BALOBA-1460 file (C-alpha; in Angstrom, 3 decimals):
// residues 338
<rec num="1" residu="x" x="-0.030" y="0.006" z="0.045"/>
<rec num="2" residu="x" x="1.567" y="3.340" z="-1.178"/>
<rec num="3" residu="x" x="0.848" y="6.340" z="0.856"/>
<rec num="4" residu="x" x="0.829" y="9.100" z="-1.758"/>
<rec num="5" residu="x" x="1.277" y="11.927" z="0.807"/>
<rec num="6" residu="x" x="4.536" y="10.390" z="2.389"/>
<rec num="7" residu="x" x="5.576" y="8.276" z="-0.628"/>
<rec num="8" residu="x" x="5.874" y="5.360" z="1.821"/>
<rec num="9" residu="x" x="5.262" y="1.783" z="0.846"/>
<rec num="10" residu="x" x="3.497" y="0.361" z="3.865"/>
<rec num="11" residu="x" x="3.287" y="-3.337" z="4.106"/>
<rec num="12" residu="x" x="1.822" y="-5.879" z="6.652"/>
<rec num="13" residu="x" x="4.224" y="-8.347" z="8.157"/>
<rec num="14" residu="x" x="2.467" y="-11.156" z="6.132"/>
<rec num="15" residu="x" x="3.094" y="-9.298" z="2.839"/>
<rec num="16" residu="x" x="6.581" y="-8.477" z="3.739"/>
<rec num="17" residu="x" x="7.520" y="-12.114" z="4.520"/>
<rec num="18" residu="x" x="5.934" y="-13.329" z="1.265"/>
<rec num="19" residu="x" x="7.849" y="-10.714" z="-0.718"/>
<rec num="20" residu="x" x="11.180" y="-11.621" z="0.901"/>
<rec num="21" residu="x" x="10.554" y="-15.308" z="0.132"/>
<rec num="22" residu="x" x="9.594" y="-14.446" z="-3.476"/>
<rec num="23" residu="x" x="12.598" y="-12.390" z="-4.113"/>
<rec num="24" residu="x" x="14.930" y="-14.839" z="-2.667"/>
<rec num="25" residu="x" x="13.312" y="-17.718" z="-4.778"/>
<rec num="26" residu="x" x="13.808" y="-15.552" z="-7.771"/>
<rec num="27" residu="x" x="17.463" y="-15.015" z="-7.081"/>
<rec num="28" residu="x" x="18.346" y="-18.509" z="-5.712"/>
<rec num="29" residu="x" x="16.855" y="-21.661" z="-7.401"/>
<rec num="30" residu="x" x="17.990" y="-23.686" z="-4.187"/>
<rec num="31" residu="x" x="15.306" y="-22.102" z="-2.128"/>
<rec num="32" residu="x" x="11.987" y="-23.815" z="-1.832"/>
<rec num="33" residu="x" x="9.039" y="-23.879" z="0.594"/>
<rec num="34" residu="x" x="7.147" y="-26.630" z="2.488"/>
<rec num="35" residu="x" x="4.354" y="-26.788" z="4.834"/>
<rec num="36" residu="x" x="0.681" y="-27.236" z="5.438"/>
<rec num="37" residu="x" x="-1.686" y="-24.991" z="3.314"/>
<rec num="38" residu="x" x="1.120" y="-22.814" z="1.986"/>
<rec num="39" residu="x" x="0.277" y="-23.496" z="-1.694"/>
<rec num="40" residu="x" x="-3.077" y="-22.429" z="-3.096"/>
<rec num="41" residu="x" x="-4.216" y="-20.962" z="0.248"/>
<rec num="42" residu="x" x="-1.056" y="-18.942" z="0.547"/>
<rec num="43" residu="x" x="-0.577" y="-19.945" z="4.214"/>
<rec num="44" residu="x" x="-2.973" y="-19.635" z="7.008"/>
<rec num="45" residu="x" x="-1.296" y="-16.422" z="7.951"/>
<rec num="46" residu="x" x="-0.549" y="-15.057" z="4.504"/>
<rec num="47" residu="x" x="3.154" y="-15.699" z="4.563"/>
<rec num="48" residu="x" x="3.395" y="-17.526" z="1.228"/>
<rec num="49" residu="x" x="0.502" y="-15.726" z="-0.734"/>
<rec num="50" residu="x" x="1.086" y="-15.758" z="-4.445"/>
<rec num="51" residu="x" x="4.148" y="-18.016" z="-4.488"/>
<rec num="52" residu="x" x="2.623" y="-21.190" z="-5.896"/>
<rec num="53" residu="x" x="1.370" y="-19.174" z="-8.865"/>
<rec num="54" residu="x" x="4.857" y="-18.021" z="-9.770"/>
<rec num="55" residu="x" x="7.067" y="-20.932" z="-8.801"/>
<rec num="56" residu="x" x="4.697" y="-24.073" z="-9.098"/>
<rec num="57" residu="x" x="4.225" y="-26.980" z="-6.756"/>
<rec num="58" residu="x" x="7.686" y="-28.323" z="-7.033"/>
<rec num="59" residu="x" x="9.133" y="-25.219" z="-5.192"/>
<rec num="60" residu="x" x="6.053" y="-24.426" z="-3.075"/>
<rec num="61" residu="x" x="4.973" y="-27.815" z="-1.575"/>
<rec num="62" residu="x" x="1.850" y="-28.428" z="0.343"/>
<rec num="63" residu="x" x="2.627" y="-31.340" z="2.748"/>
<rec num="64" residu="x" x="0.549" y="-33.847" z="4.703"/>
<rec num="65" residu="x" x="-0.094" y="-33.163" z="8.304"/>
<rec num="66" residu="x" x="2.983" y="-34.600" z="9.472"/>
<rec num="67" residu="x" x="5.357" y="-31.997" z="10.881"/>
<rec num="68" residu="x" x="7.989" y="-34.720" z="11.770"/>
<rec num="69" residu="x" x="8.112" y="-35.867" z="8.147"/>
<rec num="70" residu="x" x="8.365" y="-32.540" z="6.384"/>
<rec num="71" residu="x" x="10.665" y="-30.816" z="8.895"/>
<rec num="72" residu="x" x="12.962" y="-33.759" z="8.725"/>
<rec num="73" residu="x" x="12.779" y="-33.715" z="4.898"/>
<rec num="74" residu="x" x="13.828" y="-30.106" z="5.093"/>
<rec num="75" residu="x" x="16.935" y="-30.896" z="7.220"/>
<rec num="76" residu="x" x="17.954" y="-33.575" z="4.698"/>
<rec num="77" residu="x" x="17.430" y="-31.112" z="1.748"/>
<rec num="78" residu="x" x="19.455" y="-28.431" z="3.515"/>
<rec num="79" residu="x" x="22.358" y="-30.765" z="4.255"/>
<rec num="80" residu="x" x="22.316" y="-31.766" z="0.544"/>
<rec num="81" residu="x" x="22.651" y="-28.239" z="-0.682"/>
<rec num="82" residu="x" x="19.173" y="-26.861" z="-0.874"/>
<rec num="83" residu="x" x="17.908" y="-23.777" z="1.198"/>
<rec num="84" residu="x" x="14.351" y="-24.817" z="2.402"/>
<rec num="85" residu="x" x="11.824" y="-22.593" z="4.203"/>
<rec num="86" residu="x" x="9.486" y="-24.718" z="6.201"/>
<rec num="87" residu="x" x="6.446" y="-23.581" z="8.087"/>
<rec num="88" residu="x" x="5.355" y="-25.013" z="11.508"/>
<rec num="89" residu="x" x="1.904" y="-23.652" z="11.282"/>
<rec num="90" residu="x" x="1.633" y="-22.988" z="15.188"/>
<rec num="91" residu="x" x="4.716" y="-23.073" z="17.450"/>
<rec num="92" residu="x" x="2.572" y="-25.084" z="19.813"/>
<rec num="93" residu="x" x="2.850" y="-28.060" z="17.563"/>
<rec num="94" residu="x" x="6.599" y="-28.350" z="18.158"/>
<rec num="95" residu="x" x="5.879" y="-31.112" z="20.643"/>
<rec num="96" residu="x" x="5.184" y="-33.687" z="17.767"/>
<rec num="97" residu="x" x="8.349" y="-32.834" z="15.743"/>
<rec num="98" residu="x" x="10.871" y="-31.557" z="18.339"/>
<rec num="99" residu="x" x="13.245" y="-34.421" z="17.672"/>
<rec num="100" residu="x" x="13.509" y="-33.182" z="14.001"/>
<rec num="101" residu="x" x="14.060" y="-29.571" z="15.180"/>
<rec num="102" residu="x" x="16.479" y="-30.064" z="17.914"/>
<rec num="103" residu="x" x="18.160" y="-33.345" z="17.463"/>
<rec num="104" residu="x" x="18.522" y="-32.857" z="13.746"/>
<rec num="105" residu="x" x="18.146" y="-29.357" z="12.498"/>
<rec num="106" residu="x" x="19.979" y="-27.780" z="15.443"/>
<rec num="107" residu="x" x="22.677" y="-30.359" z="16.086"/>
<rec num="108" residu="x" x="23.750" y="-31.886" z="12.693"/>
<rec num="109" residu="x" x="26.296" y="-29.229" z="11.969"/>
<rec num="110" residu="x" x="28.027" y="-29.913" z="15.311"/>
<rec num="111" residu="x" x="27.604" y="-33.655" z="14.868"/>
<rec num="112" residu="x" x="29.304" y="-33.612" z="11.491"/>
<rec num="113" residu="x" x="32.227" y="-31.545" z="12.938"/>
<rec num="114" residu="x" x="31.231" y="-28.561" z="10.808"/>
<rec num="115" residu="x" x="31.296" y="-30.416" z="7.632"/>
<rec num="116" residu="x" x="27.500" y="-30.246" z="6.969"/>
<rec num="117" residu="x" x="25.751" y="-26.951" z="7.177"/>
<rec num="118" residu="x" x="22.027" y="-26.874" z="7.672"/>
<rec num="119" residu="x" x="20.959" y="-23.676" z="5.910"/>
<rec num="120" residu="x" x="17.069" y="-23.732" z="6.502"/>
<rec num="121" residu="x" x="14.416" y="-21.457" z="7.985"/>
<rec num="122" residu="x" x="11.777" y="-22.801" z="10.353"/>
<rec num="123" residu="x" x="9.098" y="-20.089" z="10.397"/>
<rec num="124" residu="x" x="6.284" y="-20.579" z="12.953"/>
<rec num="125" residu="x" x="3.423" y="-18.502" z="14.464"/>
<rec num="126" residu="x" x="3.303" y="-17.363" z="18.003"/>
<rec num="127" residu="x" x="0.949" y="-15.471" z="20.320"/>
<rec num="128" residu="x" x="-2.622" y="-15.359" z="21.524"/>
<rec num="129" residu="x" x="-5.276" y="-12.855" z="22.287"/>
<rec num="130" residu="x" x="-7.970" y="-14.116" z="19.998"/>
<rec num="131" residu="x" x="-9.328" y="-17.073" z="22.137"/>
<rec num="132" residu="x" x="-7.747" y="-20.043" z="20.471"/>
<rec num="133" residu="x" x="-6.836" y="-21.802" z="23.704"/>
<rec num="134" residu="x" x="-3.705" y="-23.497" z="25.073"/>
<rec num="135" residu="x" x="-2.648" y="-25.372" z="21.901"/>
<rec num="136" residu="x" x="-2.628" y="-22.518" z="19.488"/>
<rec num="137" residu="x" x="-1.706" y="-19.393" z="21.510"/>
<rec num="138" residu="x" x="1.671" y="-19.773" z="23.140"/>
<rec num="139" residu="x" x="4.864" y="-17.989" z="22.353"/>
<rec num="140" residu="x" x="7.596" y="-20.278" z="23.588"/>
<rec num="141" residu="x" x="10.430" y="-17.913" z="22.726"/>
<rec num="142" residu="x" x="12.445" y="-19.195" z="25.674"/>
<rec num="143" residu="x" x="12.080" y="-22.840" z="24.587"/>
<rec num="144" residu="x" x="13.846" y="-22.291" z="21.342"/>
<rec num="145" residu="x" x="16.361" y="-19.638" z="22.516"/>
<rec num="146" residu="x" x="17.485" y="-21.975" z="25.352"/>
<rec num="147" residu="x" x="18.658" y="-24.646" z="22.933"/>
<rec num="148" residu="x" x="21.960" y="-24.177" z="21.202"/>
<rec num="149" residu="x" x="22.531" y="-24.666" z="17.471"/>
<rec num="150" residu="x" x="19.700" y="-22.498" z="16.100"/>
<rec num="151" residu="x" x="19.388" y="-18.738" z="15.525"/>
<rec num="152" residu="x" x="16.116" y="-17.265" z="16.701"/>
<rec num="153" residu="x" x="14.403" y="-13.988" z="15.534"/>
<rec num="154" residu="x" x="11.028" y="-12.276" z="16.028"/>
<rec num="155" residu="x" x="10.098" y="-9.184" z="14.120"/>
<rec num="156" residu="x" x="7.736" y="-6.449" z="15.455"/>
<rec num="157" residu="x" x="7.178" y="-4.669" z="12.115"/>
<rec num="158" residu="x" x="7.077" y="-5.254" z="8.468"/>
<rec num="159" residu="x" x="10.412" y="-3.716" z="7.645"/>
<rec num="160" residu="x" x="12.287" y="-5.986" z="10.059"/>
<rec num="161" residu="x" x="10.096" y="-8.909" z="8.882"/>
<rec num="162" residu="x" x="11.337" y="-8.671" z="5.365"/>
<rec num="163" residu="x" x="14.922" y="-7.978" z="6.192"/>
<rec num="164" residu="x" x="15.077" y="-10.811" z="8.751"/>
<rec num="165" residu="x" x="13.505" y="-13.298" z="6.448"/>
<rec num="166" residu="x" x="16.027" y="-12.437" z="3.734"/>
<rec num="167" residu="x" x="18.940" y="-12.651" z="6.100"/>
<rec num="168" residu="x" x="17.610" y="-16.010" z="7.542"/>
<rec num="169" residu="x" x="17.369" y="-17.495" z="3.995"/>
<rec num="170" residu="x" x="20.928" y="-16.518" z="3.238"/>
<rec num="171" residu="x" x="22.294" y="-17.790" z="6.565"/>
<rec num="172" residu="x" x="24.196" y="-21.028" z="6.642"/>
<rec num="173" residu="x" x="22.885" y="-21.772" z="10.225"/>
<rec num="174" residu="x" x="19.337" y="-23.005" z="10.808"/>
<rec num="175" residu="x" x="17.061" y="-20.067" z="11.728"/>
<rec num="176" residu="x" x="13.801" y="-20.221" z="13.755"/>
<rec num="177" residu="x" x="11.685" y="-17.316" z="12.544"/>
<rec num="178" residu="x" x="8.830" y="-16.665" z="15.092"/>
<rec num="179" residu="x" x="6.220" y="-14.316" z="13.871"/>
<rec num="180" residu="x" x="3.434" y="-13.118" z="16.101"/>
<rec num="181" residu="x" x="-0.106" y="-13.686" z="14.769"/>
<rec num="182" residu="x" x="-1.424" y="-10.462" z="16.052"/>
<rec num="183" residu="x" x="1.111" y="-8.492" z="14.115"/>
<rec num="184" residu="x" x="0.651" y="-10.174" z="10.683"/>
<rec num="185" residu="x" x="-2.095" y="-7.735" z="9.405"/>
<rec num="186" residu="x" x="-4.638" y="-10.421" z="8.804"/>
<rec num="187" residu="x" x="-8.041" y="-8.916" z="9.445"/>
<rec num="188" residu="x" x="-9.549" y="-11.879" z="11.188"/>
<rec num="189" residu="x" x="-6.647" y="-11.733" z="13.774"/>
<rec num="190" residu="x" x="-6.986" y="-8.041" z="14.286"/>
<rec num="191" residu="x" x="-4.311" y="-5.617" z="13.171"/>
<rec num="192" residu="x" x="-1.668" y="-3.765" z="15.139"/>
<rec num="193" residu="x" x="-1.180" y="-0.639" z="13.200"/>
<rec num="194" residu="x" x="2.225" y="-0.033" z="14.482"/>
<rec num="195" residu="x" x="3.463" y="-3.094" z="12.699"/>
<rec num="196" residu="x" x="2.510" y="-1.892" z="9.171"/>
<rec num="197" residu="x" x="5.457" y="0.337" z="8.188"/>
<rec num="198" residu="x" x="7.395" y="1.535" z="5.188"/>
<rec num="199" residu="x" x="9.103" y="-1.397" z="3.519"/>
<rec num="200" residu="x" x="11.254" y="-1.007" z="0.537"/>
<rec num="201" residu="x" x="10.516" y="-3.118" z="-2.508"/>
<rec num="202" residu="x" x="14.181" y="-3.964" z="-3.202"/>
<rec num="203" residu="x" x="15.854" y="-6.762" z="-1.363"/>
<rec num="204" residu="x" x="17.697" y="-5.873" z="1.876"/>
<rec num="205" residu="x" x="18.784" y="-7.703" z="5.145"/>
<rec num="206" residu="x" x="18.306" y="-6.823" z="8.803"/>
<rec num="207" residu="x" x="21.157" y="-8.071" z="10.971"/>
<rec num="208" residu="x" x="20.349" y="-11.116" z="13.059"/>
<rec num="209" residu="x" x="21.701" y="-10.556" z="16.584"/>
<rec num="210" residu="x" x="21.306" y="-6.758" z="16.742"/>
<rec num="211" residu="x" x="18.574" y="-5.050" z="18.936"/>
<rec num="212" residu="x" x="17.322" y="-1.515" z="18.297"/>
<rec num="213" residu="x" x="16.298" y="1.310" z="20.486"/>
<rec num="214" residu="x" x="12.954" y="2.362" z="19.000"/>
<rec num="215" residu="x" x="12.151" y="5.168" z="21.515"/>
<rec num="216" residu="x" x="14.681" y="7.117" z="23.402"/>
<rec num="217" residu="x" x="14.120" y="7.800" z="27.164"/>
<rec num="218" residu="x" x="15.907" y="8.495" z="30.382"/>
<rec num="219" residu="x" x="13.829" y="7.236" z="33.428"/>
<rec num="220" residu="x" x="13.249" y="3.470" z="32.688"/>
<rec num="221" residu="x" x="14.242" y="0.900" z="29.979"/>
<rec num="222" residu="x" x="11.301" y="-1.244" z="28.565"/>
<rec num="223" residu="x" x="12.651" y="-4.310" z="26.773"/>
<rec num="224" residu="x" x="10.337" y="-6.388" z="24.487"/>
<rec num="225" residu="x" x="10.030" y="-8.366" z="21.209"/>
<rec num="226" residu="x" x="7.288" y="-8.705" z="18.734"/>
<rec num="227" residu="x" x="3.956" y="-7.758" z="20.384"/>
<rec num="228" residu="x" x="5.816" y="-6.790" z="23.521"/>
<rec num="229" residu="x" x="7.435" y="-3.812" z="21.698"/>
<rec num="230" residu="x" x="4.050" y="-2.371" z="20.820"/>
<rec num="231" residu="x" x="2.754" y="-2.930" z="24.435"/>
<rec num="232" residu="x" x="5.888" y="-1.150" z="25.666"/>
<rec num="233" residu="x" x="5.554" y="1.743" z="23.230"/>
<rec num="234" residu="x" x="1.920" y="2.213" z="24.315"/>
<rec num="235" residu="x" x="2.962" y="2.005" z="27.907"/>
<rec num="236" residu="x" x="5.720" y="4.624" z="27.166"/>
<rec num="237" residu="x" x="3.009" y="7.084" z="25.858"/>
<rec num="238" residu="x" x="0.969" y="6.593" z="29.044"/>
<rec num="239" residu="x" x="4.064" y="7.135" z="31.289"/>
<rec num="240" residu="x" x="4.943" y="10.316" z="29.175"/>
<rec num="241" residu="x" x="1.528" y="11.706" z="30.239"/>
<rec num="242" residu="x" x="2.739" y="11.483" z="33.791"/>
<rec num="243" residu="x" x="6.229" y="12.982" z="33.114"/>
<rec num="244" residu="x" x="8.125" y="9.795" z="32.966"/>
<rec num="245" residu="x" x="10.499" y="9.236" z="29.895"/>
<rec num="246" residu="x" x="10.645" y="5.556" z="28.990"/>
<rec num="247" residu="x" x="13.217" y="4.069" z="26.536"/>
<rec num="248" residu="x" x="12.039" y="1.043" z="24.511"/>
<rec num="249" residu="x" x="14.295" y="-1.585" z="23.154"/>
<rec num="250" residu="x" x="13.196" y="-4.086" z="20.455"/>
<rec num="251" residu="x" x="15.390" y="-7.165" z="20.844"/>
<rec num="252" residu="x" x="14.605" y="-8.251" z="17.356"/>
<rec num="253" residu="x" x="16.729" y="-11.283" z="17.707"/>
<rec num="254" residu="x" x="16.986" y="-13.752" z="20.686"/>
<rec num="255" residu="x" x="19.874" y="-15.820" z="19.360"/>
<rec num="256" residu="x" x="22.365" y="-14.179" z="19.162"/>
<rec num="257" residu="x" x="21.175" y="-11.870" z="21.949"/>
<rec num="258" residu="x" x="22.222" y="-8.321" z="21.877"/>
<rec num="259" residu="x" x="22.944" y="-7.803" z="25.511"/>
<rec num="260" residu="x" x="25.038" y="-4.706" z="24.931"/>
<rec num="261" residu="x" x="22.192" y="-2.552" z="23.681"/>
<rec num="262" residu="x" x="20.156" y="-3.458" z="26.810"/>
<rec num="263" residu="x" x="23.067" y="-2.881" z="29.117"/>
<rec num="264" residu="x" x="23.811" y="0.513" z="27.598"/>
<rec num="265" residu="x" x="20.196" y="1.590" z="27.911"/>
<rec num="266" residu="x" x="19.837" y="0.373" z="31.543"/>
<rec num="267" residu="x" x="23.105" y="2.217" z="32.306"/>
<rec num="268" residu="x" x="21.487" y="5.422" z="31.212"/>
<rec num="269" residu="x" x="17.984" y="4.855" z="32.785"/>
<rec num="270" residu="x" x="18.800" y="2.824" z="35.937"/>
<rec num="271" residu="x" x="15.562" y="0.877" z="35.709"/>
<rec num="272" residu="x" x="14.444" y="-2.112" z="33.774"/>
<rec num="273" residu="x" x="11.029" y="-3.737" z="32.826"/>
<rec num="274" residu="x" x="11.022" y="-6.756" z="30.520"/>
<rec num="275" residu="x" x="7.732" y="-7.403" z="28.544"/>
<rec num="276" residu="x" x="7.429" y="-10.968" z="27.321"/>
<rec num="277" residu="x" x="4.261" y="-12.827" z="26.232"/>
<rec num="278" residu="x" x="5.969" y="-16.075" z="26.972"/>
<rec num="279" residu="x" x="5.586" y="-17.696" z="30.327"/>
<rec num="280" residu="x" x="6.885" y="-15.904" z="33.508"/>
<rec num="281" residu="x" x="9.408" y="-18.584" z="34.624"/>
<rec num="282" residu="x" x="12.623" y="-19.835" z="32.965"/>
<rec num="283" residu="x" x="12.363" y="-17.498" z="29.967"/>
<rec num="284" residu="x" x="13.566" y="-14.512" z="28.079"/>
<rec num="285" residu="x" x="12.581" y="-12.055" z="30.692"/>
<rec num="286" residu="x" x="14.657" y="-13.800" z="33.274"/>
<rec num="287" residu="x" x="17.661" y="-14.062" z="30.933"/>
<rec num="288" residu="x" x="17.598" y="-10.253" z="30.329"/>
<rec num="289" residu="x" x="17.275" y="-9.492" z="34.003"/>
<rec num="290" residu="x" x="20.097" y="-11.801" z="34.798"/>
<rec num="291" residu="x" x="22.407" y="-10.361" z="32.132"/>
<rec num="292" residu="x" x="21.902" y="-6.843" z="33.593"/>
<rec num="293" residu="x" x="22.418" y="-7.899" z="37.111"/>
<rec num="294" residu="x" x="25.502" y="-9.965" z="36.325"/>
<rec num="295" residu="x" x="27.076" y="-7.145" z="34.386"/>
<rec num="296" residu="x" x="26.901" y="-4.447" z="36.915"/>
<rec num="297" residu="x" x="24.124" y="-4.417" z="39.500"/>
<rec num="298" residu="x" x="25.117" y="-0.982" z="40.704"/>
<rec num="299" residu="x" x="23.647" y="0.594" z="37.612"/>
<rec num="300" residu="x" x="20.162" y="-0.239" z="38.873"/>
<rec num="301" residu="x" x="18.324" y="2.277" z="40.993"/>
<rec num="302" residu="x" x="15.535" y="-0.317" z="41.648"/>
<rec num="303" residu="x" x="14.922" y="-4.104" z="41.343"/>
<rec num="304" residu="x" x="14.169" y="-5.067" z="37.723"/>
<rec num="305" residu="x" x="10.507" y="-6.259" z="37.017"/>
<rec num="306" residu="x" x="8.978" y="-8.304" z="34.254"/>
<rec num="307" residu="x" x="5.477" y="-8.230" z="32.690"/>
<rec num="308" residu="x" x="4.835" y="-11.734" z="31.306"/>
<rec num="309" residu="x" x="2.157" y="-14.410" z="30.935"/>
<rec num="310" residu="x" x="1.612" y="-16.245" z="34.081"/>
<rec num="311" residu="x" x="2.701" y="-19.823" z="34.579"/>
<rec num="312" residu="x" x="-0.759" y="-21.370" z="33.581"/>
<rec num="313" residu="x" x="-2.147" y="-22.920" z="30.459"/>
<rec num="314" residu="x" x="-3.680" y="-20.325" z="28.121"/>
<rec num="315" residu="x" x="-7.530" y="-20.242" z="28.746"/>
<rec num="316" residu="x" x="-10.000" y="-20.302" z="25.994"/>
<rec num="317" residu="x" x="-12.383" y="-17.864" z="27.591"/>
<rec num="318" residu="x" x="-11.646" y="-14.396" z="26.114"/>
<rec num="319" residu="x" x="-11.898" y="-12.528" z="29.467"/>
<rec num="320" residu="x" x="-9.632" y="-14.960" z="31.172"/>
<rec num="321" residu="x" x="-7.092" y="-14.892" z="28.394"/>
<rec num="322" residu="x" x="-7.047" y="-11.050" z="28.336"/>
<rec num="323" residu="x" x="-6.594" y="-10.986" z="32.053"/>
<rec num="324" residu="x" x="-3.434" y="-12.996" z="31.623"/>
<rec num="325" residu="x" x="-1.871" y="-11.310" z="28.742"/>
<rec num="326" residu="x" x="0.681" y="-8.560" z="29.101"/>
<rec num="327" residu="x" x="-0.560" y="-5.046" z="28.362"/>
<rec num="328" residu="x" x="0.381" y="-1.333" z="28.669"/>
<rec num="329" residu="x" x="-1.517" y="-0.878" z="31.918"/>
<rec num="330" residu="x" x="0.482" y="-3.713" z="33.594"/>
<rec num="331" residu="x" x="3.716" y="-2.135" z="32.335"/>
<rec num="332" residu="x" x="2.774" y="1.303" z="33.786"/>
<rec num="333" residu="x" x="1.745" y="-0.486" z="37.022"/>
<rec num="334" residu="x" x="5.157" y="-2.231" z="37.162"/>
<rec num="335" residu="x" x="6.854" y="1.119" z="36.861"/>
<rec num="336" residu="x" x="4.861" y="2.571" z="39.592"/>
<rec num="337" residu="x" x="5.625" y="-0.289" z="41.928"/>
<rec num="338" residu="x" x="9.326" y="0.451" z="41.598"/>
């Protein structure tokens, strides 16, 4: 969508992902896509829309409902010189195919003594907020970031979505590309307007492993990724009304994790709140807080806090799910509790 007043080319994340895959498939015949409903349907979340019409069913392959089979096949193809992009429709489904992901995709480069690269992208949807219950609504960022051998990214906007996908397809390491359903720009999921941003038509990459300060501030650092960034930005607006200047850091990448950007921000503000839609315990929020405290606890003027999903299965009932999800008001409350 071209904004004629600003000359901006504004895309949804779904469209940006599809465009990145399209351009890389045009440039590199080794790239192909596999997954459930990614062909004629264009993906449940719009990530592969239009690709089968251009590239045909040999390079855009609808698969049976067997995640173990097609992810394992992608690992073999990657080790044999191809560069597959494979979609695990919901990250929650990792339970049926985790052996293929973690014991094959993540480890085979190590097991082969570095002789076999596994250049593949596993893209998967995360996030709730639309009453799809406990098997279709999790984030599980910490689960994948915890396990060595894979890079892990999660964009908060269309510009990063396209650049990260291009970078992931060109990387010789396996990359887990986690996109939040609430940011895709699909009408039936709701649309986060802040995720729809100016996105160049030409190809480009966004560095994997580099965080970004998306709002400058001096009183508190708010760290998030994906939907957490938008909640943090909205909280920063609310805090500004009360005279509090919040700095917002978008992690962009979990593995590698850009601790330096977070540390530099906290050194300036002295306060830290981590926003994470994943579960409260043993996750990204704890890792960020530990990294800051281990580096130099004297920089902190108050104990860090985290706004996360409680350690309970995600409820189906809308009011119960909304009660559990992180939101801007919870972030503001966390700051006031400092």
